[in-house]
Every structure is written in C-alpha cells, then in structure tokens.
C-alpha positions as a printed NumPy array, in Angstrom:
array([[ -0.437, -10.632, -31.308],
       [  3.061, -10.672, -29.111],
       [  3.591, -10.143, -25.795],
       [  7.019,  -9.141, -23.189],
       [  7.558,  -9.137, -19.852],
       [  9.295,  -7.455, -17.608],
       [  9.449,  -7.43 , -14.023],
       [ 11.364,  -5.214, -10.984],
       [ 12.275,  -5.948,  -7.636],
       [  9.886,  -4.121,  -6.21 ],
       [  7.683,  -6.629,  -6.212],
       [ 10.316,  -7.973,  -3.104],
       [  9.616,  -5.127,  -1.137],
       [  5.944,  -5.978,  -0.829],
       [  7.316,  -9.919,  -0.019],
       [  9.632,  -8.148,   2.395],
       [  7.381,  -5.924,   4.26 ],
       [  4.955,  -8.896,   4.594],
       [  7.517, -10.792,   6.618],
       [  9.646,  -8.492,   8.41 ],
       [  6.337,  -6.277,   9.761],
       [  5.778, -10.624,  10.875],
       [  8.963, -10.58 ,  12.4  ],
       [  8.95 ,  -7.088,  14.163],
       [  5.135,  -7.166,  15.916],
       [  6.162, -10.736,  16.836],
       [ 10.041,  -9.952,  18.76 ],
       [ 10.111,  -9.706,  22.563],
       [ 11.023,  -6.935,  24.663],
       [ 14.262,  -6.281,  26.688],
       [ 15.641,  -3.52 ,  28.669],
       [ 17.454,  -2.191,  25.952],
       [ 15.612,   0.137,  23.434],
       [ 14.723,  -0.32 ,  20.063],
       [ 15.501,   3.174,  17.796],
       [ 12.962,   3.359,  14.004],
       [ 13.894,   5.54 ,  12.015],
       [ 11.939,   6.463,   8.902],
       [ 13.877,   8.435,   6.242],
       [ 12.096,  10.203,   3.906],
       [ 14.409,  10.476,   1.218],
       [ 13.345,  13.865,  -1.223],
       [ 15.41 ,  15.409,   1.829],
       [ 18.978,  15.869,   1.472],
       [ 21.308,  13.58 ,   4.345],
       [ 22.699,  16.105,   5.608],
       [ 19.563,  17.103,   6.726],
       [ 18.099,  14.237,   7.721],
       [ 21.039,  13.363,  10.064],
       [ 21.238,  16.467,  11.847],
       [ 17.338,  16.242,  12.46 ],
       [ 17.761,  12.239,  13.9  ],
       [ 21.035,  13.747,  15.92 ],
       [ 18.443,  16.462,  17.715],
       [ 16.025,  13.809,  18.646],
       [ 18.949,  12.248,  20.118],
       [ 20.229,  14.438,  22.323],
       [ 16.838,  15.644,  23.265],
       [ 15.478,  12.552,  23.803],
       [ 18.21 ,  10.534,  26.045],
       [ 17.689,  12.495,  29.205],
       [ 13.515,  10.338,  29.143],
       [ 15.306,   7.036,  28.413],
       [ 16.042,   5.682,  32.288],
       [ 19.513,   5.773,  33.112],
       [ 20.017,   2.212,  32.85 ],
       [ 19.106,   1.705,  29.283],
       [ 21.315,   5.041,  27.566],
       [ 24.29 ,   3.35 ,  28.017],
       [ 22.364,   0.527,  25.023],
       [ 20.526,   3.972,  24.048],
       [ 24.429,   5.516,  22.751],
       [ 25.221,   2.282,  21.741],
       [ 22.509,   2.279,  19.343],
       [ 22.403,   5.566,  18.321],
       [ 25.87 ,   4.809,  16.756],
       [ 25.227,   2.176,  14.968],
       [ 22.259,   4.346,  13.242],
       [ 24.918,   6.044,  11.331],
       [ 25.081,   3.168,   8.854],
       [ 22.263,   4.59 ,   7.282],
       [ 22.78 ,   7.78 ,   7.134],
       [ 26.263,   7.37 ,   5.888],
       [ 24.657,   5.048,   3.363],
       [ 24.543,   5.987,  -1.076],
       [ 21.159,   4.884,  -1.695],
       [ 20.449,   4.82 ,  -5.51 ],
       [ 17.79 ,   7.88 ,  -6.302],
       [ 15.019,   5.993,  -7.206],
       [ 15.111,   4.604,  -3.616],
       [ 13.021,   7.209,  -2.349],
       [ 12.423,   6.492,   1.614],
       [ 14.858,   3.646,   4.311],
       [ 12.879,   2.285,   7.35 ],
       [ 16.236,   1.393,  10.089],
       [ 15.807,  -0.369,  13.177],
       [ 18.234,  -0.542,  15.578],
       [ 18.698,  -2.409,  19.138],
       [ 22.176,  -3.337,  20.936],
       [ 22.345,  -5.725,  23.928],
       [ 21.647,  -9.721,  24.499],
       [ 18.79 , -10.02 ,  21.576],
       [ 20.508,  -6.984,  18.852],
       [ 18.414,  -6.293,  15.897],
       [ 19.859,  -4.259,  12.624],
       [ 16.901,  -4.253,   9.577],
       [ 17.008,  -1.595,   7.204],
       [ 14.531,  -1.582,   4.808],
       [ 14.801,   0.799,   1.573],
       [ 11.284,   1.291,  -0.656],
       [ 10.657,   3.17 ,  -3.667],
       [  7.212,   4.911,  -2.027],
       [  7.411,   8.095,   0.36 ],
       [  7.448,   8.085,   4.291],
       [  7.741,  10.609,   6.444],
       [ 10.714,  11.197,   8.928],
       [  9.783,  10.159,  11.516],
       [ 12.148,   9.054,  14.824],
       [ 11.276,   6.847,  17.543],
       [ 12.661,   5.116,  21.087],
       [ 10.506,   2.214,  23.036],
       [ 10.902,  -1.49 ,  23.873],
       [  9.826,  -2.878,  21.015],
       [ 10.22 ,  -1.413,  16.729],
       [  7.335,   1.295,  15.823],
       [  5.862,  -0.528,  12.963],
       [  2.831,   1.556,  12.546],
       [  4.817,   3.381,   9.846],
       [  5.159,   0.359,   7.647],
       [  1.419,  -0.838,   7.539],
       [  0.22 ,   2.564,   6.613],
       [  3.186,   2.235,   4.001],
       [  1.727,  -0.984,   2.826],
       [ -2.137,  -0.138,   3.699],
       [ -1.673,   2.55 ,   1.183],
       [  0.624,   1.174,  -1.848],
       [ -1.122,  -2.429,  -2.372],
       [ -0.243,  -3.926,  -5.211],
       [ -3.202,  -2.291,  -8.239],
       [ -2.608,  -3.396, -12.414],
       [ -2.877,   0.053, -14.055],
       [ -3.67 ,  -1.034, -17.918],
       [ -2.589,   2.05 , -20.82 ],
       [ -3.827,   1.094, -24.127],
       [ -3.494,   2.196, -28.14 ],
       [ -4.346,   1.06 , -30.973],
       [ -1.476,  -0.397, -31.918],
       [  0.035,  -2.049, -28.201],
       [ -1.126,  -2.315, -24.326],
       [  1.306,  -1.947, -21.619],
       [ -0.669,  -3.596, -18.981],
       [  1.881,  -2.78 , -15.618],
       [  1.615,  -4.174, -12.667],
       [  2.371,  -1.297,  -9.537],
       [  3.295,  -2.36 ,  -5.79 ],
       [  4.521,  -0.159,  -3.571],
       [  4.015,   2.324,  -6.111],
       [  6.753,   1.557,  -8.372],
       [  6.418,  -1.267, -11.328],
       [  6.647,  -4.854, -10.627],
       [  6.117,  -6.08 , -13.83 ],
       [  5.258,  -4.38 , -16.925],
       [  3.822,  -6.748, -20.283],
       [  3.761,  -5.193, -23.501],
       [  1.197,  -6.341, -25.579],
       [  1.195,  -5.187, -29.426],
       [ -1.524,  -6.142, -32.068],
       [ -0.898,  -7.905, -35.339],
       [ -1.615,  -5.53 , -38.195],
       [ -3.73 ,  -7.15 , -41.001],
       [ -1.819,  -8.218, -44.292],
       [ -3.363,  -6.902, -46.728],
       [ -3.802,  -8.039, -50.07 ],
       [ -4.651,  -6.77 , -54.3  ],
       [ -7.352,  -7.529, -56.264],
       [-10.339,  -8.219, -55.765],
       [ -9.234, -11.285, -52.691],
       [ -9.473,  -8.483, -50.696],
       [-11.416,  -5.434, -50.896],
       [-11.864,  -2.01 , -48.619],
       [-14.879,  -3.394, -47.618],
       [-13.461,  -7.195, -46.012],
       [-10.559,  -4.94 , -45.574],
       [-11.97 ,  -3.02 , -42.543],
       [-14.102,  -6.006, -41.405],
       [-11.028,  -7.691, -40.455],
       [ -9.756,  -4.877, -39.319],
       [-13.167,  -4.622, -36.719],
       [-12.084,  -8.542, -36.202],
       [ -8.829,  -8.252, -34.638],
       [ -9.497,  -5.211, -32.965],
       [-11.975,  -7.47 , -31.389],
       [ -9.314, -10.296, -30.687],
       [ -6.932,  -7.641, -29.095],
       [ -9.438,  -6.405, -26.91 ],
       [-10.065, -10.292, -25.793],
       [ -6.216, -10.78 , -25.661],
       [ -5.345,  -8.116, -23.531],
       [ -8.952,  -9.135, -21.011],
       [ -6.661, -12.672, -20.892],
       [ -3.225, -11.058, -19.768],
       [ -5.437,  -9.287, -17.23 ],
       [ -6.51 , -12.089, -15.442],
       [ -3.799, -14.012, -15.549],
       [ -2.067, -11.03 , -13.589],
       [ -4.641, -10.411, -11.145],
       [ -5.234, -13.335, -10.156],
       [ -1.324, -14.805, -10.038],
       [ -0.616, -11.905,  -7.461],
       [ -4.71 , -11.18 ,  -5.92 ],
       [ -5.364,  -7.622,  -7.12 ],
       [ -8.164,  -6.415,  -6.022],
       [ -7.861,  -2.879,  -7.857],
       [ -7.205,  -2.014, -12.401],
       [ -7.471,   1.47 , -13.819],
       [ -7.543,   1.49 , -17.569],
       [ -6.011,   4.545, -19.151],
       [ -5.2  ,   5.463, -22.715],
       [ -6.731,   6.744, -25.593],
       [-10.716,   7.142, -24.699],
       [-11.831,   5.194, -27.738],
       [ -9.314,   1.746, -26.613],
       [-10.321,   2.344, -23.564],
       [-14.551,   2.049, -23.762],
       [-13.749,  -0.392, -25.752],
       [-11.963,  -3.086, -23.698],
       [-13.751,  -1.518, -20.447],
       [-16.352,  -3.17 , -22.464],
       [-16.061,  -6.4  , -22.913],
       [-14.637,  -6.513, -19.081],
       [-15.742,  -9.297, -17.232],
       [-18.378,  -8.952, -14.615],
       [-15.601,  -9.702, -12.308],
       [-13.413,  -7.358, -13.182],
       [-15.715,  -4.611, -14.572],
       [-16.187,  -4.373, -10.645],
       [-12.195,  -3.888,  -9.69 ],
       [-12.005,  -1.414, -11.658],
       [-11.814,   1.946,  -9.169],
       [-11.323,   4.556, -11.768],
       [-10.022,   5.531, -15.531],
       [ -7.538,   7.889, -17.26 ],
       [ -8.079,   9.066, -20.468],
       [ -4.787,   9.763, -21.147],
       [ -2.624,   8.962, -24.218],
       [  0.84 ,   8.196, -24.03 ],
       [  2.99 ,  10.471, -25.519],
       [  4.541,   8.198, -27.987],
       [  6.629,   5.136, -25.536],
       [  6.99 ,   7.021, -23.019],
       [  4.212,   6.144, -20.385],
       [  6.035,   8.353, -17.53 ],
       [  3.067,  10.959, -17.339],
       [ -0.238,   8.711, -17.352],
       [  1.285,   6.539, -14.915],
       [  2.44 ,   9.01 , -12.409],
       [ -2.025,   9.906, -13.253],
       [ -2.932,   6.099, -12.833],
       [ -1.304,   5.793,  -9.758],
       [ -2.884,   9.647,  -8.278],
       [ -6.193,   8.249,  -9.212],
       [ -5.593,   4.987,  -7.54 ],
       [ -4.521,   6.667,  -4.065],
       [ -7.626,   8.651,  -4.426],
       [ -9.828,   5.493,  -5.146],
       [ -8.265,   3.903,  -2.117],
       [ -8.763,   7.288,  -0.177],
       [-12.434,   6.677,  -1.172],
       [-12.454,   3.334,  -0.2  ],
       [-11.674,   4.357,   3.139],
       [-13.681,   6.934,   4.255],
       [-16.784,   4.069,   2.894],
       [-15.187,   1.674,   5.303],
       [-15.446,   4.098,   8.189],
       [-18.875,   5.173,   7.365],
       [-20.113,   1.46 ,   7.43 ],
       [-18.182,   1.485,  10.666],
       [-20.234,   3.701,  12.15 ],
       [-23.256,   2.292,  11.002],
       [-22.49 ,  -0.914,  12.421],
       [-21.91 ,   1.348,  15.207],
       [-25.277,   3.543,  15.085],
       [-26.986,   0.137,  14.996],
       [-25.536,  -1.797,  17.564],
       [-24.338,  -4.03 ,  15.215],
       [-20.928,  -6.093,  14.229],
       [-18.486,  -3.201,  15.24 ],
       [-16.56 ,  -1.99 ,  18.283],
       [-14.63 ,   1.642,  18.911],
       [-12.397,   2.725,  21.481],
       [ -8.967,   1.343,  22.351],
       [ -9.872,  -0.781,  25.114],
       [-12.491,  -2.497,  23.316],
       [-10.515,  -2.688,  20.197],
       [ -8.112,  -4.796,  21.888],
       [-10.65 ,  -7.428,  23.788],
       [-12.331,  -8.056,  20.561],
       [ -8.795,  -8.429,  18.461],
       [ -7.905, -10.486,  21.677],
       [-10.808, -12.542,  21.545],
       [-10.866, -13.692,  17.668],
       [-13.679, -11.729,  16.683],
       [-12.519,  -8.896,  14.424],
       [-12.255,  -8.888,  11.324],
       [-10.37 ,  -6.062,  10.322],
       [ -8.787,  -2.595,  12.218],
       [ -9.616,   1.011,  11.452],
       [ -7.619,   3.444,  13.174],
       [ -6.166,   6.589,  12.576],
       [ -3.315,   8.038,  12.144],
       [ -3.881,  10.355,  14.87 ],
       [ -4.339,   8.36 ,  17.41 ],
       [ -1.677,   8.35 ,  20.108],
       [  1.559,   6.531,  19.173],
       [  1.386,   4.226,  22.07 ],
       [ -2.457,   2.804,  21.377],
       [ -1.85 ,   3.241,  17.591],
       [  1.596,   0.632,  17.907],
       [ -0.076,  -1.267,  20.389],
       [ -2.996,  -2.216,  18.126],
       [ -1.364,  -2.253,  15.197],
       [  1.301,  -5.264,  16.62 ],
       [ -1.919,  -6.809,  17.929],
       [ -3.636,  -6.517,  14.147],
       [ -0.294,  -7.933,  12.625],
       [  0.254, -10.616,  15.004],
       [ -3.093, -12.305,  14.264],
       [ -3.211, -11.351,  10.185],
       [ -6.449,  -8.913,  10.496],
       [ -6.896,  -6.256,   8.117],
       [ -5.809,  -3.494,   8.474],
       [ -7.365,   0.196,   7.408],
       [ -5.388,   2.989,   7.802],
       [ -7.344,   6.448,   7.945],
       [ -5.924,   9.782,   7.327],
       [ -7.624,  12.75 ,   9.006],
       [-10.895,  11.804,   9.282],
       [-13.621,  12.788,  11.352],
       [-16.342,   9.866,  11.55 ],
       [-13.463,   7.778,  12.73 ],
       [-11.585,  10.301,  15.137],
       [-15.035,  11.464,  16.614],
       [-15.09 ,   7.94 ,  17.232],
       [-11.864,   7.623,  19.584],
       [ -9.498,   7.291,  16.675],
       [-10.395,   3.06 ,  16.09 ],
       [-12.549,   0.915,  15.862],
       [-13.46 ,  -2.91 ,  14.523],
       [-15.305,  -4.3  ,  12.248],
       [-16.872,  -7.973,  13.926],
       [-16.707, -11.085,  12.071],
       [-19.824, -12.402,  15.   ],
       [-21.94 , -10.563,  17.196],
       [-20.243,  -9.901,  20.771],
       [-21.485,  -9.787,  24.333],
       [-19.554,  -6.206,  25.303],
       [-20.645,  -3.998,  28.299],
       [-20.914,  -0.733,  26.706],
       [-20.412,  -1.329,  23.38 ],
       [-22.617,   0.989,  21.714],
       [-21.485,   5.144,  20.483],
       [-21.23 ,   7.344,  23.106],
       [-20.662,   5.055,  25.573],
       [-17.849,   7.273,  27.443],
       [-14.886,   6.361,  25.874],
       [-13.149,   8.517,  23.527]])
C-alpha cells in the first residue's frame, strides 16, 4: 500500500481560534467600546457594508457621549475589513476593533460560515466564536473504495489533512504456480491487509490530533468491511456512515454528505447532553440551571461543562462563555432546544455536588 498526505491551512485556523478566544476572554474592559463584527461572506460585500453602516448609525445614540469619539474612530477603522478582497474559500470573517490606550485590531477569516452580527460593548463578543468552535470541531472522514481509501481530517468545515491510501495490485503469475483459487485467496489476504493498514492510519491520525468522531463513507461493501474490523475504541467513535461511492476521483459530494452527517451527529450529541442535564436536575444530582447559579458554580470551580442556548440573552451568554473560556471549561452550545430553554437557557454539569440554595428545578429562576 502507498499513502500520501496533504495538509491544508485550515488546521491553523483552529489553533488560532483557541489562542484568540483565550486572549479575547481575558481582555480587560476600558472606557473605549469594542466593536465586534461577524460577516457571512455569502452575501455581497456592498450589502454587508451597508448593513454595518445602518447598524452603526442606529446604535451610536446608545453609546455614552464620552465614548462616541472612540466609537466613531473604531467604526472608521473597521472599514479595512469591508475593503479587503477575500478569497472565495473564505466564507466568514470575525473582526474586533477598539481604539484608545489599549487598542485592539483583530481580523480572523474562516472557511466555515457564521451569521452576520454586529455588537458594541465594553468587552469583545466571543459567543459566535465559541459556537463556531463547538459546531465545527475536528473529525475524521474515510471514503473507501475497492482500490483506494481517502482519509480526511475536517477542521472548521474544511479539509486540514488528506491521506490517500492505495491498495497494492496483486501480481498474478501464470501456469501451475498461480491457480485461480490461489489468486482469489491472495486477493482476500490483500483486502484484509489493506483494511488493517487503513485502520492503522486512522488510529494514528485520531490519536495525534485527539479526534472523537469518525465518519465512514464510500462503497457499502468496503464500508462494511472496514467497520467490521475496527477496534472497540474506534467503533465507539463512529458518528455515522454514508453509503455513497465517489464519482471517480471527485469526492466532493461524498464529503458534503459526511459533513452533514457529522453536524447531525453533533446535534444529536448536544440533545444528549441537555437530556443528561435535565435528568440530573430532576433527581437533584450533579447539575444546576439558571444564570446566577451557573455563574456561581463556575467561580467555585465545581463546573465540568457549560450547556448554553443560543437564545439566551446576549449579555448573559457573553458573560458566561467568557468565564467558561477563561476557566478552560467545555462548552456545549444548543440551538433551539426547548428543554434547555425551559431551564432558563443555561445549565452546568458539575464535577461534584455543591451546597447551593435553590438548586432544584422549578425554584423560580428562568
């Protein structure tokens, strides 16, 4: 078998995203406001620029008189983002600007999409970045056929590593030395060896980067053969299977289906986390809900994971994800989850039980 590997720059996006998130979460507040801008580049830039200008004109009156000069300067500085020619592969941009004694200018392009959103506040808005990181985490997709296997690492919706593994062709001999039965037996042995070599590549890649999800795709027979030989630790990480063979060397359609399957698996996993939170609350176990309670247990060091709804009030969700990021806590962002919204839009799974008054469900906070 031969294997070739190719690394794409999107992997560096994830590393930069983590570093920038930590820096933004710890950025001290000053008198000058921070403009946080998120652009979905599927819309024309002229339309995005117009939307920003309309928003800035409307919100300027809500900025205190003493901060309006800094707001106007930051607004002008943000123009660099709208004048930039972005490559077609860049699907969204996050930008932060602050002027004054502690200036900030940070522009981050992404290959994944984000919704267009503008915000002005004393600290950077980081919830959209946390949501992006939670939704488009890294996973491995394997597209296998009879002759080859393409193993992709997907980061933030883009390919960050691609390994092509090709099965060696059996050398068929003539005469009595190589009978038809012998040939087919050798082919079966080669097939099993190829499956084991694919598994070794997958194991090394997932161990090296700490992946928790695996998508198997390709010809149904090949997918079944590969899955049947997966060791238990890899079998438990299979999020879904896509029975769709690529069109020759073009794997784009299968990859799109693999990404869709991963997103669906992530949503299912998110619902599972919310259900576990709900069960813990109902039995008075290792969980709390509500903004005040969640904030308290995180500050106490008792939290193990923040579970937060995108429907939570902007100020509350920004405060809580900033605190979770500074504490390096896992964050699960849920979209339109009625169970979580019924609990006030935010909850926290605990590392240990805490004595906190009113920590049961239905005690009044929402």
